[in-house]
N, C-alpha and C positions, 0 to 999 in steps of 0.2 A: 119424371124428374126423380132422381135418386134421393134417398133419405138424407145422405150427406149434403147434397145440393140444397134440399129443403132447409136443413139445419143452418147451413152457412147463409142462405138467403134470409132466414128469419133473424139471424144475428145482425146482418147488414141492414135489413129493414127497421130493426129496432133503433139502430144508430141514426138512420135517415129520419125516422119519426122524431127522435130527440132534437135533431138540427132544426126541424120546422116547429116542434112543440115549444122549445125554449124561446123562440122568437114570436110566438103567437101573442097578439095583442099589443106588441110594441109599436108605438107610432112611427110613421114613415121618417120623420126627422131624426128620431133616435136610431133607426136602422141605418141611416146615412152618416151618423156622427161617429168619428173615430173615438174610441174609449182608451186605447192604449197608445203609448208613445210611438209605436211602429206605424200607426196611421191607418191600419185596415179598418173597414167598416163591417158590420154584420151582413149587409147586403153583398158587399164585395166578397166576403168569405163564402156565402151561399153560391154566388156566381162561380167562384173558383171551384167549389165542389161539383157544380154542374158540368163545367167545361174541362178543367184540368184533371178531374178524378173520374166522374161517371162517363162522360163522353170519350175521354182519352183512353182509359183503361178497358172499357167494355166494347164500345163501338169501334174504335180505331185499332187498338192493339189486339184484343181478343177476336173481334169480328172481322177485322180487315176492311172495315168500311172507310171510304174516302170521305172524311168529314172536315168541316172547317174547325181547325184547332187554334184557339186563342190561348196560348199558354203563357206562363210567366206573369209578369206584372199586369199585362193587359187583361188577363182573365179576372183580376181582382177589381177592375174598374167598372163602375155602374154609371152610365151617362145620366145627367140630370133629368132627361125626358123619359127615362125608363122607370116605370113604377115598381114599387116593392112587389106587388102581386105578379108582375111580369117576370121578375127574378125568381120568385117562388114557383111560378108555373114552369119556367125553364128547368128548374131543378126537378120538379115532379115529372116532367116530360122525359128528361134524360134518365131518371131512375126507371121509368117504365120501359124505355128503349133498352136500357142496360139489362133489366129483368128478362126481356125477350131474348137477348143474347145468351144470358145465363141458362134460360130454360131449354135452349136448343143446342147447347154446346157441352161436350163431355168435360168433366173436371180435369182430365188429363190432357186435354187438347192444347197443343202449343199455339202461340199467337199466330195470327194470319198476317200481322205486320209487326215489325220490331224496329223501334227508333234507335238504331245504332249510333246516330249522331248525338243522341241525348245520353245513352247509357253505355256507350263503348262496347267493350267485350263482355259485359255482364250477361249471364245466361238468360235467354228468353224465359218468361214466366208462363206456366200453364194456368188454366183458368182458376184452379183451386188456389194457387199462390196469389193470383190477381185479386180474387175475392177477399182473401185474408189481408192483403195489403190495403184494400179499399175499406174494409171494416176498421182496421187500425187507424187509417188516416181520417176517416169520418168520425170515429170516436174521439180522436185527438182534437179535431176541430169543434166537435160538439162541446167538449170541455172548454175550449176558448170562448165559445158562445155563452156557456154558462157563466164564465167570469165576466164577460162583457155585459150580460143581462143583469147580473147581480150588482155590478158597479153602476149601471144605468138607473135601475129602479128598485133594486133589492129583491127581485123575484128570483127564486131558486127552483131547480128541477131535481127532483129526487125520484128515482125509479128503483123499486125493489123487485127484481125479477128472479 
């Protein structure tokens, strides 16, 4: 793995850890309760990151793997019989599978599948661009989770790196 890949992966893993870390210790009922008027839940956001972000961008787009894609609003929904730990495990599993794609793919590699129906004529993204996109999206959602956690029980996350 190149130094650049290692650096990008370290930044991505830092944001992934933030997503899970800010939710650590939050009771299941709080993870399922919408905090903001838009109605999303912390568990729904983690499920979205697992399916719409990690699985979609790394396994499907970059790796060309034929995977079950639950995109849009469906990816944000967590069935009542699905535990919080199952959602966290899904996220962890998808990040591990994504890391395997990253480790075996050149940063300059074009996607093996491109969803033209979603993105139209937008140019396909090489792996480097995908990683940067996922770092940005994960960091943005980590910030959303920060706000939700602080509104729920006052806990804040401060990382000085």
